VEXMARSE-767400 format. One record per residue (C-alpha): x, y, z. Coordinates in steps of 0.1 Angstrom, whole numbers, padded with zeros to 4 digits, always signed. Layout:
N
XYZ...
// end
This chain:
275
+0111-0138+0037+0081-0133+0015+0045-0139+0028+0042-0171+0006+0075-0184+0019+0064-0177+0055+0031-0195+0050+0049-0225+0034+0072-0227+0064+0043-0226+0088+0025-0254+0069+0055-0277+0072+0053-0278+0110+0028-0298+0131+0001-0272+0133-0035-0263+0137-0053-0231+0127-0083-0213+0141-0102-0223+0109-0096-0260+0117-0106-0255+0153-0138-0237+0143-0146-0264+0118-0142-0292+0144-0163-0273+0170-0190-0265+0144-0193-0301+0131-0168-0329+0138-0180-0349+0108-0173-0320+0084-0139-0318+0099-0133-0355+0093-0144-0352+0056-0124-0321+0050-0092-0324+0070-0089-0361+0081-0100-0378+0049-0093-0348+0026-0124-0355+0005-0129-0332-0024-0160-0309-0019-0193-0319-0034-0203-0283-0040-0192-0247-0034-0211-0220-0016-0208-0186-0033-0201-0172+0001-0166-0186+0002-0152-0172-0031-0172-0140-0025-0155-0135+0009-0121-0143-0006-0126-0118-0034-0136-0090-0010-0106-0098+0012-0083-0095-0019-0097-0061-0026-0093-0049+0010-0058-0063+0010-0050-0042-0021-0064-0011-0005-0045-0014+0028-0012-0023+0011-0017+0009-0009-0022+0028+0023+0009+0013+0038+0028+0030+0009+0008+0063+0012-0015+0055-0018-0053+0055-0019-0063+0029-0045-0091+0041-0068-0124+0024-0063-0125+0010-0099-0092-0009-0092-0107-0026-0062-0140-0034-0080-0122-0049-0110-0099-0070-0088-0130-0083-0069-0148-0091-0101-0118-0108-0117-0111-0129-0087-0147-0140-0081-0152-0149-0117-0119-0168-0118-0128-0188-0087-0162-0198-0101-0148-0207-0135-0121-0228-0119-0143-0250-0098-0157-0283-0112-0184-0287-0086-0219-0270-0085-0220-0235-0070-0246-0227-0044-0259-0192-0051-0281-0173-0027-0315-0156-0029-0299-0121-0030-0271-0133-0054-0288-0158-0077-0260-0158-0103-0225-0146-0109-0235-0112-0123-0256-0103-0093-0228-0114-0069-0204-0092-0088-0228-0063-0086-0233-0067-0049-0196-0069-0043-0190-0037-0063-0216-0019-0042-0201-0032-0009-0167-0020-0020-0181+0014-0029-0195+0018+0006-0162+0007+0021-0142+0031-0001-0165+0060+0009-0166+0053+0046-0132+0037+0055-0112+0059+0079-0080+0049+0095-0084+0077+0121-0047+0085+0120-0036+0049+0126-0006+0034+0108-0008+0003+0088+0017-0021+0103+0010-0052+0083-0016-0067+0059-0024-0104+0057+0003-0111+0083+0012-0148+0088+0020-0157+0124+0028-0189+0144+0033-0196+0180+0038-0227+0202+0004-0239+0215+0002-0242+0253-0026-0258+0272-0047-0237+0296-0023-0249+0323+0007-0235+0305+0020-0270+0294+0037-0270+0260+0020-0291+0233+0036-0305+0202+0015-0282+0180+0021-0248+0165-0009-0224+0163-0009-0207+0129-0029-0179+0115-0030-0149+0092-0041-0116+0106-0061-0095+0080-0048-0062+0092-0026-0049+0119-0027-0012+0128-0009+0010+0153-0028+0040+0168-0014+0074+0178-0006+0061+0213+0015+0033+0199-0011+0005+0206-0015-0023+0182-0050-0030+0168-0059-0064+0153-0085-0060+0126-0106-0089+0112-0126-0084+0079-0160-0100+0077-0188-0100+0051-0223-0108+0065-0259-0103+0058-0270-0099+0094-0258-0073+0119-0234-0085+0145-0242-0082+0182-0215-0067+0205-0217-0099+0226-0210-0120+0196-0179-0099+0187-0168-0100+0224-0170-0138+0223-0155-0143+0189-0128-0171+0191-0109-0160+0161-0099-0127+0177-0087-0146+0208-0066-0168+0185-0050-0136+0169-0044-0122+0204-0027-0155+0213-0005-0154+0182+0007-0119+0190+0015-0125+0226+0028-0161+0225+0048-0152+0194+0065-0124+0212+0050-0095+0192+0032-0081+0223+0038-0083+0261+0026-0117+0275+0000-0103+0299-0012-0073+0279-0046-0068+0265-0050-0069+0228-0071-0042+0211-0092-0058+0184-0117-0047+0159-0141-0064+0135-0149-0046+0103-0181-0059+0088-0193-0052+0052-0230-0060+0052-0245-0078+0022-0276-0055+0017-0292-0037-0012-0278-0007+0004-0246-0021+0019-0233-0010+0053-0198-0008+0067-0199-0015+0105-0171-0016+0130-0170-0033+0164-0143-0027+0190-0134-0053+0215-0104-0065+0236-0088-0098+0244-0072-0104+0278-0048-0130+0291-0078-0148+0305-0094-0149+0270-0062-0164+0256-0060-0191+0283-0096-0200+0275-0088-0202+0238-0059-0225+0246-0081-0248+0266-0106-0249+0237-0079-0256+0211-0063-0284+0232-0097-0299+0238-0104-0299+0201-0071-0315+0194-0078-0342+0220-0111-0350+0202-0094-0351+0168-0066-0374+0181-0093-0397+0195-0111-0396+0162-0143-0383+0177-0162-0368+0148-0197-0361+0158-0221-0344+0133-0238-0312+0143-0271-0300+0127-0274-0263+0123-0275-0233+0100-0241-0241+0085-0256-0273+0070-0273-0254+0041-0239-0244+0027-0220-0275+0037-0197-0289+0010-0202-0325+0023-0240-0326+0026-0244-0359+0006-0216-0376+0025-0232-0365+0058-0266-0379+0048-0250-0412+0038-0230-0414+0070
// end
């Protein structure tokens, strides 16, 4: 089954993703506009297509590695530029650019520099590429191990196997600020990936999951930073409780707005102000 076919099959089930859970926990009102009401966005933050374009280039790189090929830097850069420009040209809503990327040309230049840093510094350390952009699903249980009617779905950016045979879940991020180790250790998305691997039968149920966050920093001189962390059975139970709690709030149609740093990029800012 192709990846697209697998994704389509996942979407046909009653499901929830980490992205939806994160959206609800970050701002219930934004979740309502985006997922419950399916409103079209009012505007588009450059961060979204920028991150997608970087992911597309990293996917190309690691797929090459899986076949024993090291993709040239110019291929990755051109793919990034084409995808970013295509996303911007395809949208019919205003694009929110940033101080460090005030227009499309500067955003492309920054992405090229970030990919150059990645290409120079990436090191698999002898690990094998098991899968790239791997779609997974698993039954969602409550924290008390009761089966819900939902499937948890998600796509793991990169799955590696080290020299000792251990799987390593890798999540790609782009960010301006440096991550703290505590933030990585508390990251809910990695717990969701660990849940998908174990509940889906790809790893022993009570095992720890080795995880890593690879962060490309949006700086004049970009940095490529790696953060190692683990997720335990306790972390997965906590994630399940959070996911089921979010579903309970959604089913009860409790959509409370939350003010915070995400508001500046929100695609539903006018709708929120009119609420």
